C-alpha positions in Angstrom: 29.2 44.8 33.3 32.2 44.0 35.5 33.4 41.1 33.5 33.3 40.3 29.8 33.2 36.9 28.0 36.6 35.8 27.1 35.8 35.4 23.4 37.8 37.2 20.6 35.8 40.0 19.1 37.8 40.1 15.8 35.9 39.4 12.5 38.9 37.8 10.9 37.5 34.3 11.6 34.5 35.1 9.4 37.0 35.8 6.6 38.4 32.3 7.2 34.9 30.8 7.0 34.4 32.7 3.7 37.6 31.2 2.3 36.4 27.8 3.4 33.2 28.2 1.5 35.1 29.3 -1.6 37.4 26.3 -1.3 34.5 23.9 -1.0 32.7 25.5 -3.9 35.7 25.1 -6.2 36.0 21.5 -5.3 32.3 20.9 -6.0 32.6 22.8 -9.3 35.6 20.7 -10.4 33.8 17.4 -9.8 30.6 18.8 -11.4 32.6 19.6 -14.6 33.9 16.0 -14.5 30.3 14.8 -14.2 30.9 13.4 -10.8 28.9 13.9 -7.7 30.4 14.3 -4.3 28.2 12.7 -1.6 29.2 15.3 1.0 25.7 16.3 1.9 25.9 15.5 5.6 29.4 16.9 5.9 28.3 20.2 4.4 25.3 20.2 6.7 27.5 19.7 9.7 29.8 22.6 8.7 26.8 24.8 8.2 25.4 23.9 11.7 28.8 24.5 13.3 29.0 27.9 11.6 25.5 28.8 12.9 26.5 27.9 16.4 29.8 29.8 16.2 28.0 32.9 14.8 25.7 33.0 17.8 28.6 32.8 20.2 30.3 35.6 18.3 27.1 37.7 18.4 26.9 37.3 22.2 30.6 38.3 22.5 30.0 41.4 20.4 26.9 42.3 22.4 28.9 42.0 25.7 31.2 44.8 24.6 29.5 48.1 25.1 32.0 49.9 22.9 30.9 47.9 19.9 27.2 48.7 20.3 27.5 51.7 17.9 29.6 49.7 15.4 27.6 47.9 12.6 30.6 46.1 11.0 30.7 43.1 13.3 26.9 42.6 13.2 26.9 42.9 9.4 29.6 40.3 9.2 27.5 37.9 11.3 24.4 38.6 9.1 26.5 38.0 6.0 27.8 34.8 7.4 24.3 33.5 8.0 23.2 34.4 4.5 26.3 33.1 2.8 26.1 29.7 4.5 22.4 29.4 3.6 23.1 30.2 0.0 26.1 27.9 -0.1 24.1 25.0 1.4 21.3 25.5 -1.3 23.9 25.7 -4.1 25.7 22.5 -2.9 22.4 20.6 -2.5 21.4 21.5 -6.1 24.8 20.4 -7.3 24.4 17.1 -5.5 21.2 16.4 -7.4 22.0 18.1 -10.7 22.0 14.7 -12.6 18.5 14.0 -11.1 17.2 17.5 -12.1 15.0 16.2 -15.0 13.5 13.6 -12.8 13.0 16.1 -10.0 11.1 18.4 -12.4 8.9 15.5 -13.4 8.2 14.7 -9.8 7.3 18.3 -9.0 5.0 18.5 -12.0 3.4 15.3 -11.0 2.9 16.5 -7.5 1.4 19.8 -8.7 -1.0 18.1 -11.1 -2.1 15.4 -8.7 -2.1 17.0 -5.3 -2.3 20.8 -5.3 -5.5 21.1 -7.5 -7.1 18.4 -5.5 -6.1 20.1 -2.3 -7.4 23.5 -3.3 -10.7 22.4 -4.9 -12.0 19.2 -3.5 -14.5 19.0 -0.6 -14.7 16.5 2.2 -17.3 14.6 0.2 -14.8 13.8 -2.6 -15.5 10.4 -4.0 -12.5 8.1 -3.3 -12.8 6.0 -6.4 -13.0 9.1 -8.6 -10.0 10.6 -6.9 -7.9 7.5 -7.6 -9.0 7.4 -11.2 -8.0 11.0 -11.7 -4.7 10.3 -10.0 -4.1 7.4 -12.3 -4.9 9.3 -15.5 -1.2 10.4 -15.7 1.9 8.3 -15.3 3.5 8.5 -11.9 7.3 8.6 -12.0 8.5 5.1 -11.9 11.4 5.8 -9.5 10.4 5.4 -5.9 9.0 8.5 -4.2 11.5 10.5 -2.3 11.3 10.9 1.5 9.8 14.4 1.3 7.4 13.5 -1.5 6.1 10.6 0.5 5.9 12.6 3.7 4.0 15.4 1.9 1.5 12.9 0.5 1.0 11.5 4.0 0.2 14.9 5.4 -2.0 16.0 2.6 -4.0 12.8 3.1 -5.4 14.4 6.2 -7.0 17.2 4.2 -10.1 15.1 3.5 -11.1 15.3 7.1 -10.1 18.9 7.7 -13.2 19.6 9.7 -12.1 17.4 12.6 -8.5 18.5 12.3 -9.6 22.1 12.3 -11.7 21.5 15.5 -8.6 19.7 17.0 -6.4 22.7 16.1 -8.9 25.2 17.7 -8.9 23.1 20.9 -5.2 22.8 20.6 -4.7 26.5 20.4 -6.7 27.2 23.6 -4.9 24.3 25.3 -1.5 25.7 24.3 -2.4 29.2 25.3 -3.4 28.0 28.8 -0.3 25.9 29.2 2.1 28.6 28.0 1.2 30.9 31.0 1.7 28.2 33.6 5.6 28.6 33.8 5.1 32.4 34.1 2.9 32.1 37.2 5.0 29.2 38.5 8.0 31.6 38.5 5.9 34.3 40.1 4.8 31.9 42.8 8.4 30.9 43.6 9.5 34.6 43.6 6.6 35.5 45.9 7.7 32.7 48.3 11.4 33.7 48.2 10.7 37.4 48.5 8.1 36.8 51.3 5.3 38.8 49.7 2.7 37.1 51.9 -0.4 34.9 51.4 -2.5 37.2 49.2 0.1 37.1 46.4 0.6 33.3 47.0 -3.2 32.6 46.8 -3.6 34.8 43.7 -0.8 32.9 41.9 -2.2 29.5 43.0 -5.8 30.4 41.8 -4.5 31.6 38.4 -2.5 28.4 38.0 -5.4 26.3 39.0 -7.7 28.0 36.5 -5.2 27.7 33.7 -4.6 24.0 34.5 -8.4 23.3 34.5 -8.8 25.1 31.1 -5.8 23.2 29.7 -7.2 19.9 30.9 -10.7 20.5 29.5 -9.6 21.6 26.0 -6.8 19.0 26.0 -9.4 16.3 26.3 -11.4 17.8 23.4 -8.2 18.1 21.4 -7.3 14.4 22.0 -10.8 13.2 21.1 -10.9 15.2 17.9 -7.5 14.0 16.7 -8.3 10.4 17.6 -11.5 10.4 15.6 -9.7 12.1 12.7 -7.0 9.3 12.9 -9.8 6.7 12.6 -11.2 8.5 9.5 -7.7 8.7 7.9 -7.1 5.0 8.6 -10.4 4.1 7.0 -9.7 6.3 3.9 -6.2 4.9 3.4 -7.4 1.3 3.6 -10.4 2.1 1.4 -8.2 3.8 -1.2 -5.7 1.0 -1.2 -8.3 -1.7 -1.5 -10.1 0.1 -4.3 -6.9 0.4 -6.2 -6.0 -3.3 -5.6 -9.3 -4.6 -6.9 -8.8 -2.6 -10.1 -5.5 -4.1 -10.9 -5.2 -6.7 -13.7 -4.8 -10.4 -13.0 -1.2 -10.3 -14.1 -0.5 -8.0 -11.1 -1.6 -10.8 -8.8 0.4 -13.4 -10.8 3.5 -11.5 -9.7 2.4 -10.4 -6.2 2.2 -12.3 -2.9 -1.2 -12.2 -1.3 0.3 -12.2 2.2 2.4 -9.2 1.4 -0.5 -7.3 0.0 -2.6 -8.2 3.1 0.2 -6.9 5.3 0.2 -3.5 3.4 -3.6 -3.3 3.8 -3.5 -3.9 7.5 -0.3 -3.2 9.5 1.2 -0.6 7.1 -2.0 1.4 6.8 -2.5 1.3 10.5 1.0 2.6 11.2 0.7 5.3 8.5 -2.6 6.7 9.7 -1.7 6.6 13.4 1.7 8.1 13.0 0.7 10.9 10.7 -2.5 11.9 12.5 -0.9 11.6 16.0 2.2 13.5 14.8 0.1 16.3 13.4 -1.4 16.7 16.9 2.0 16.5 18.7 3.7 18.7 16.1 1.1 21.5 16.2 0.9 21.4 20.0 4.7 21.5 20.4 5.1 24.2 17.8 2.5 26.5 19.4 4.1 26.0 22.9 7.5 26.4 21.4 6.6 29.8 19.9 5.0 30.9 23.1 8.0 29.8 25.1 10.3 31.7 22.8 8.2 34.9 23.1 8.5 34.8 26.9 12.1 33.8 26.8 13.0 36.7 24.6 11.0 38.9 26.9 13.0 37.6 29.9 16.4 37.7 28.3 17.3 37.7 24.6 20.9 36.9 25.5 19.9 33.7 27.3 17.6 32.8 24.4 20.5 33.0 22.0 22.6 30.8 24.4 19.8 28.3 24.2 20.0 28.2 20.4 23.8 27.6 20.3 23.4 23.8 20.3 20.1 23.6 18.5 21.8 23.1 15.1 23.6 20.1 16.6 20.3 18.7 17.7 18.9 19.3 14.2 21.9 17.6 12.6 21.5 14.5 14.9 17.8 14.4 14.1 18.5 14.6 10.3 21.0 11.8 10.3 18.9 9.6 12.6 15.7 10.3 10.6 17.3 9.2 7.3 18.7 6.0 8.9 15.4 5.3 10.7 13.5 5.8 7.4 15.6 3.0 5.8 15.2 0.7 8.9 11.4 1.3 8.9 11.1 0.3 5.3 13.1 -2.8 5.9 11.0 -3.5 9.0 7.7 -3.3 7.1 9.2 -5.5 4.3 10.2 -8.2 6.8 6.8 -8.1 8.4 5.1 -8.4 5.0 7.4 -11.5 4.3 6.3 -13.1 7.6 2.6 -12.4 6.9 3.0 -13.8 3.4 4.5 -17.0 4.8 1.8 -17.3 7.5 -1.0 -16.8 4.9 0.6 -19.3 2.5 0.9 -22.0 5.2 -2.5 -21.4 7.0 -4.3 -21.5 3.6 -2.8 -24.9 2.7 -2.9 -26.6 6.1 -4.2 -29.9 4.6 -1.0 -30.1 2.4 1.2 -29.2 5.3 -0.4 -31.8 7.5 -0.3 -34.5 4.9 3.5 -34.1 4.5 4.0 -33.7 8.2 5.8 -30.4 7.6 4.4 -28.5 10.6 7.8 -28.1 12.3 9.5 -27.2 9.0 7.0 -24.5 8.3 7.2 -23.2 11.9 11.0 -23.0 11.6 10.6 -21.0 8.3 8.2 -18.6 9.9 10.5 -18.2 12.8 13.3 -17.3 10.4 11.2 -14.5 9.0 10.5 -13.3 12.6 14.2 -13.3 13.3 14.8 -11.1 10.3 12.2 -8.7 11.7 13.8 -9.0 15.1 17.3 -8.2 13.7 15.9 -5.0 12.0 14.2 -4.0 15.2 17.4 -4.6 17.2 19.1 -2.1 14.8 16.3 0.3 15.4 16.7 -0.1 19.2 20.4 0.7 19.1 19.7 3.6 16.8 17.1 5.0 19.1 19.4 4.5 22.1 22.2 6.5 20.4 19.7 9.2 19.3 18.3 9.5 22.9 21.7 9.6 24.4 22.9 12.4 22.1 19.7 14.4 22.5 19.9 14.1 26.3 23.5 15.1 26.2 22.7 18.2 24.1 19.7 19.1 26.2 21.8 18.9 29.4 24.6 20.9 27.8 22.2 23.6 26.9 20.9 23.7 30.4 24.4 24.0 31.8 25.2 26.8 29.4 21.9 28.6 30.3 22.6 28.3 34.0 26.2 29.4 33.6 25.4 32.4 31.5 22.2 33.2 33.5 24.3 33.3 36.6 26.8 35.5 34.9 23.9 37.9 33.9 22.5 37.9 37.5 25.9 38.6 39.0 26.3 41.4 36.5 22.9 42.8 37.4 21.6 42.3 33.9 18.9 40.0 35.0 16.8 39.4 38.1 16.7 36.0 39.9 12.9 35.5 39.5 13.3 36.2 35.8 16.0 33.6 35.7 13.8 31.0 37.4 10.9 31.7 35.0 13.3 31.6 32.0 14.6 28.2 33.2 11.0 26.9 33.3 10.4 28.1 29.8 13.7 26.8 28.7 12.8 23.3 29.9 9.5 23.6 28.2 11.3 24.6 25.0 13.6 21.6 25.3 10.6 19.3 25.8 8.9 20.7 22.7 12.0 20.6 20.6 12.4 17.0 21.6 8.8 16.3 20.6 9.3 18.0 17.2 12.4 15.8 16.7 10.4 12.7 17.7 7.7 13.8 15.2 10.3 14.0 12.5 11.7 10.5 13.2 8.3 9.0 13.6 7.3 10.6 10.3 10.3 8.9 8.7 9.0 5.6 10.1 5.6 6.3 8.5 7.4 7.1 5.2 9.2 3.8 5.3 5.9 2.0 5.8 4.0 4.0 3.2 6.2 3.8 0.1 4.8 0.4 -1.0 1.3 1.4 0.0 1.5 4.5 -2.3 3.0 2.4 -5.0 -0.1 0.3 -4.9 -2.6 3.2 -4.5 -1.0 5.1 -7.4 -0.4 2.1 -9.7 -2.1 2.5 -13.0 -3.8 -0.8 -14.1 -2.5 -2.2 -17.4 -6.1 -3.1 -18.4 -8.6 -0.3 -18.4 -12.2 -1.1 -17.7 -13.5 2.1 -19.3 -15.8 0.6 -22.0 -19.4 1.9 -22.3 -21.2 -0.4 -24.7 -24.3 -2.1 -23.2 -26.0 -3.5 -26.3 -27.7 -6.8 -25.9 -25.2 -9.7 -26.1 -26.0 -12.6 -28.5 -22.9 -14.7 -27.7 -20.9 -14.8 -30.9 -17.2 -14.9 -30.2 -14.4 -14.3 -32.7 -10.6 -14.4 -32.3 -8.7 -12.5 -35.1 -5.0 -13.2 -35.3 -4.5 -13.3 -31.6 -1.0 -13.7 -30.2 -0.5 -13.8 -26.4 2.3 -14.0 -23.9 1.7 -13.9 -20.1 3.2 -10.7 -18.6 5.1 -12.7 -16.1 6.7 -14.8 -19.0 7.0 -12.3 -21.8 9.4 -14.4 -23.8 7.2 -17.5 -23.9 4.5 -17.4 -26.5 1.3 -19.1 -25.3 -1.0 -18.4 -28.2 0.4 -17.8 -31.7 -1.7 -16.0 -34.3 -4.9 -17.9 -33.7 -8.2 -17.1 -35.5 -11.6 -18.7 -35.1 -15.3 -17.8 -34.8 -17.9 -19.3 -32.6 -21.5 -18.8 -33.5 -24.1 -17.8 -30.9 -25.6 -20.8 -29.1 -22.8 -23.2 -30.1 -21.4 -25.8 -27.7 -17.6 -25.8 -28.2 -15.0 -28.0 -26.5 -11.3 -27.2 -26.3 -9.0 -30.2 -26.0 -5.3 -30.7 -26.0 -2.3 -31.5 -23.9 -1.7 -29.6 -20.6 0.0 -26.2 -21.4 -1.3 -26.1 -24.9 -3.1 -22.8 -24.4 -6.7 -23.8 -23.6 -7.1 -22.0 -20.3 -5.4 -19.0 -21.9 -8.2 -18.7 -24.4 -10.7 -18.7 -21.6 -8.7 -16.1 -19.7 -8.6 -13.8 -22.8 -12.3 -14.1 -23.3 -12.8 -13.1 -19.6 -10.5 -10.1 -20.2 -8.2 -11.3 -17.4 -5.4 -10.4 -19.9 -5.1 -8.4 -23.1 -3.7 -10.1 -26.3 -0.3 -8.8 -27.5 -1.5 -8.8 -31.1 -4.9 -9.2 -32.7 -8.3 -8.6 -31.3 -11.2 -10.5 -29.7 -14.7 -9.7 -30.8 -18.1 -10.2 -29.1 -21.0 -9.9 -31.5 -18.6 -8.2 -33.9 -17.3 -5.6 -31.4 -14.0 -5.5 -29.6 -14.6 -6.8 -26.0 -12.8 -3.8 -24.7 -15.6 -1.6 -25.9 -18.2 -3.2 -23.5 -19.0 -1.8 -20.1 -17.0 -3.8 -17.5 -20.0 -4.8 -15.4 -22.3 -5.4 -18.3 -19.7 -7.6 -20.0 -19.2 -9.9 -17.1 -23.0 -10.1 -16.4 -23.2 -11.9 -19.7 -20.2 -14.2 -19.3 -20.0 -16.8 -16.6 -17.0 -18.9 -15.6 -17.0 -22.2 -13.7 -13.4 -23.1 -12.9 -11.9 -26.5 -11.9 -11.5 -25.2 -8.4 -14.4 -22.7 -7.9 -14.5 -20.4 -5.0 -17.2 -20.0 -2.3 -16.9 -17.1 0.1 -17.3 -17.4 3.8 -20.9 -15.9 3.7 -24.2 -17.7 3.4 -25.3 -19.9 0.4 -27.7 -17.1 -0.5 -24.9 -14.5 -0.6 -22.7 -16.8 -2.7 -25.4 -17.5 -5.3 -26.4 -13.9 -5.6 -22.7 -12.7 -5.6 -22.5 -9.7 -7.9 -26.1 -10.0 -8.9 -28.0 -7.4 -6.9 -31.0 -7.3 -9.2 -32.0 -10.9 -8.6 -34.4 -11.9 -5.9 -35.4 -15.0 -3.9 -37.5 -16.5 -6.6 -34.7 -16.2 -9.3 -32.2 -17.6 -6.8 -34.3 -20.7 -6.0 -35.0 -21.3 -9.7 -31.3 -21.2 -10.5 -30.5 -23.5 -7.6 -33.0 -26.1 -8.9 -31.6 -25.9 -12.4 -28.1 -26.5 -10.9 -29.3 -29.5 -8.9 -28.3 -27.9 -5.6 -31.7 -26.8 -4.1 -32.3 -30.2 -2.4 -29.0 -30.5 -0.5 -29.1 -26.8 0.4 -32.6 -27.2 1.9 -31.5 -30.3 3.7 -29.1 -28.2 5.9 -30.4 -26.7 9.1 -30.5 -23.1 7.9 -31.2 -23.6 4.2 -29.9 -20.8 2.0 -28.8 -19.0 5.2 -26.2 -21.7 5.9 -22.7 -20.4 6.3 -20.4 -21.9 3.7 -17.2 -21.5 5.8 -13.9 -20.3 4.4 -13.6 -21.4 0.7 -16.8 -23.5 1.1 -15.3 -26.1 3.5 -18.7 -27.1 4.7 -19.6 -28.6 1.3 -18.2 -31.3 -0.9 -16.5 -30.6 -4.2 -19.5 -31.5 -6.3 -21.8 -29.4 -4.1 -19.5 -26.4 -4.4 -19.5 -26.8 -8.2 -23.3 -26.9 -8.4 -23.6 -23.8 -6.1 -21.2 -22.0 -8.4 -23.3 -23.1 -11.5 -26.3 -21.6 -9.7 -24.4 -18.4 -9.3 -23.9 -18.3 -13.1 -27.5 -19.3 -13.9 -29.1 -16.5 -11.8 -27.2 -13.9 -13.8 -28.7 -15.2 -17.1 -25.3 -15.4 -18.8 -25.3 -15.6 -22.6 -21.8 -17.2 -22.6 -20.7 -20.0 -20.2 -17.1 -20.9 -19.8 -16.2 -24.2 -18.3 -12.5 -24.7 -17.4 -12.3 -28.4 -16.5 -15.2 -27.9 -14.2 -15.8 -31.6 -13.6 -12.3 -33.1 -13.8 -11.7 -33.3 -10.1 -15.1 -34.9 -9.3 -16.1 -38.5 -8.8 -18.4 -40.1 -11.4 -21.6 -39.5 -9.4 -20.9 -35.8 -8.7 -19.8 -35.4 -12.3 -23.0 -36.8 -13.5 -25.1 -34.4 -11.4 -22.9 -31.4 -12.4 -23.1 -32.4 -16.1 -26.8 -32.7 -15.9 -27.1 -29.3 -14.4 -24.9 -27.9 -17.1 -26.9 -29.5 -19.9 -30.1 -28.1 -18.5 -28.8 -24.6 -18.1 -27.0 -24.2 -21.4 -29.7 -24.7 -23.9 -29.7 -21.3 -25.5 -26.2 -20.1 -24.3 -22.9 -20.2 -26.0 -20.8 -22.8 -24.1 -17.0 -23.2 -24.3 -15.7 -26.0 -22.2 -12.2 -27.4 -21.5 -12.1 -31.0 -20.6 -9.9 -34.1 -20.8 -12.6 -36.7 -20.5 -14.2 -37.8 -23.8 -17.6 -38.1 -22.2 -17.6 -34.4 -21.5 -16.7 -33.2 -25.0 -18.1 -35.8 -27.4 -21.5 -34.1 -27.7 -20.1 -30.7 -28.5 -21.1 -29.0 -31.7 -17.4 -28.6 -32.5 -14.1 -29.5 -30.9 -11.1 -27.3 -31.2 -7.8 -29.2 -30.8 -5.2 -26.9 -29.4 -1.5 -27.7 -29.4 1.5 -25.4 -28.8 -0.5 -22.2 -28.9 -2.2 -23.0 -32.2 -5.5 -24.6 -33.2 -4.6 -27.7 -35.1 -8.0 -29.2 -35.8 -11.6 -28.1 -35.8 -14.7 -30.4 -36.2 -17.1 -32.8 -34.5 -16.0 -35.9 -32.8 -17.0 -38.0 -35.8 -15.0 -36.0 -38.3 -12.0 -35.7 -36.1 -11.9 -39.4 -35.4 -11.9 -40.0 -39.2 -8.5 -38.5 -39.4 -6.3 -41.3 -38.1 -3.1 -39.2 -38.3 -4.7 -36.3 -36.5 -3.8 -35.1 -33.0 -7.4 -35.6 -31.7 -7.4 -39.3 -32.8 -4.1 -39.8 -30.9 -5.5 -38.1 -27.8 -8.6 -40.4 -27.9 -6.6 -43.6 -28.4 -4.2 -42.6 -25.6 -7.1 -42.1 -23.2 -8.8 -45.3 -24.2 -5.5 -47.2 -23.6 -5.1 -45.5 -20.2 -8.7 -46.5 -19.3 -8.0 -50.1 -20.3 -4.9 -50.3 -18.2 -6.7 -48.9 -15.2 -9.4 -51.5 -15.5 -6.8 -54.3 -15.8 -5.1 -53.1 -12.7 -8.4 -52.9 -10.8 -9.2 -56.5 -11.7 -5.8 -57.7 -10.7 -5.9 -56.0 -7.3 -9.6 -56.8 -6.6 -10.1 -58.8 -3.3 -13.4 -60.1 -4.6 -12.0 -62.3 -7.4 -13.7 -60.6 -10.3 -13.4 -62.9 -13.3 -15.4 -60.8 -15.9 -13.9 -57.5 -16.6 -16.1 -54.4 -17.2 -16.6 -53.6 -20.9 -14.1 -51.1 -22.3 -15.5 -48.3 -24.3 -14.4 -48.0 -27.8 -14.3 -45.1 -30.2 -17.5 -46.3 -31.9 -19.7 -45.7 -28.9 -18.1 -42.3 -28.3 -19.0 -41.0 -31.8 -21.5 -38.1 -32.0 -23.3 -38.1 -35.3 -23.8 -34.8 -37.0 -22.4 -32.4 -39.5 -19.7 -29.8 -38.6 -21.1 -26.4 -37.4 -20.4 -23.2 -39.4 -17.1 -22.2 -37.8 -14.2 -20.2 -39.0 -11.2 -22.5 -38.4 -7.6 -21.6 -38.4 -6.1 -20.9 -41.9 
């Protein structure tokens, strides 16, 4: 060579870098001994990347001096510098996380137990529900998953559909192999034109490029179709896994969660996760294969120019790392704001009658816009971050191109490289830059998916606090017993709802629970339904703990009619047979007749195929109640729970519903909650609940005999309220009523009979 690079060839600077490492290590050790952690991770990474780039420059300088080719000292110094900086970086990283080392070990063990065995052994036909059950067998670390743990879980999620991904990778390999030769023949084509080699060489290059392009296009289409289908399968599995996990959660989980937020995780978050992960696998593998191919040809053309290309690559990696971490945080905030907006929209749209009745449309729209503005602000930050990331990446890419052109020209002038090789190298170098950019984009997109997926994985991996793993399926008679049961709602752990209550209800008994609002009546119903678990004591069904019964079998024998029952948006037939696949048309019609709903259902145009509308909006309150009663009757429940099932109805609808209940509960155990005396007076026994305890037990007659008892006071208060309502009605009547309707007294509310055999509270 006529000229050499004006770069010092001394190795003294490597000694300086070594001293810098020693100095930083001492600082880190001092703070470690003080049990303090220096958050210098990015700074250490930046120093490492700068050292990498400097080492490459020094290597080129050494290689440019022919008198150093037989000297191993400079090259060994460079190699040692690389190894030392890698070791130093690993040591510093471990030091930064030393206080989290026990938690890190737990996370690794959890990952190994939950993921790797599954990955190695399970087939594509793995049952999703079983997979989630096994995952939930062990406690997941309660701290949120790290970025890399979450990203790894996302990638491993694709293993269930490895057939389609494998096909995609095969097509991708052929596509990449065809694409990788195009720059080579493009360079040959340009060289043939410049060197004037004539038409035969030109036509040969054009035909080869045309064939390669056709091959790449064909297999590129197959690759895209395979990955798109795999993406759809991953999306379906994610949503299915999430929904299966959600429906397993205990009722307390929904007491503390917003339905709109959960729906957002089930829709937009899963969509973003599956699309980004599957698409990025495609882009990453394509870019990686083409990058490897480009590097092979670049090293073949000129290893010196290849090293020049990599001088600024560490800078690009550092920018991508910083941007990815920041983008991860922004993406998580973005998904949270979207979930908040969806929650608000769901809340308002599901209660439009209330919104309209208070004329709060504008107010609610303004609140929704506020949530949208929060999302917009986060996305503005994402736009600025992306702008800076793109600007810095473009700057580095152009800087690399300038360096390659400058050094390539230097090599051509020095006769160390031919012009056609330089042209071909530049084409591969541009391809390399494009693929490096794509890999960086994959990394940042994966960080976006990580931000969206943390809450989804929290839900998928959440272990329900109530296990439905009982197996007992013995015939149920209907005897219920509470033994020293104490209960607090999980959302209000300091407020005792039921305090050491004990009672026994014989099979076939008709029991009423009465008391002030908030006394604990509905909580007793919820505990019988296993919506919650008692904090102390146990609940027995036919002498066995209710937790020992098979989940489906248990609820086939217990039916609940709530104050505000739910009809789904399907047909009347689907609602009556909900969760009752063994019943047929005959059983459905018999149940509907017993529930006094057959006639009005058949009066509709489509009969039992009539669509109920969302939440049963096409039927009145009384009609909905009777359809729900039919839903219980068709199951043949041994125990019927009525939670103020007629309190919101008018007298006519109440009479029809009460008639249906009387007909259907002849041989069943019935527990009802009601405030109206007409609903409870015929009960075999009445339990008076107050402040979480059962204060009185007996028939209406026996309880009314205790003038100082709570039940007597409740009855007198209701009679007084009824009397005042009639007086107000008479005063306001426009028809001039002079004779008031008769006021019921306690005498005509008395139900004669002896108390049932019940175990009352001590």
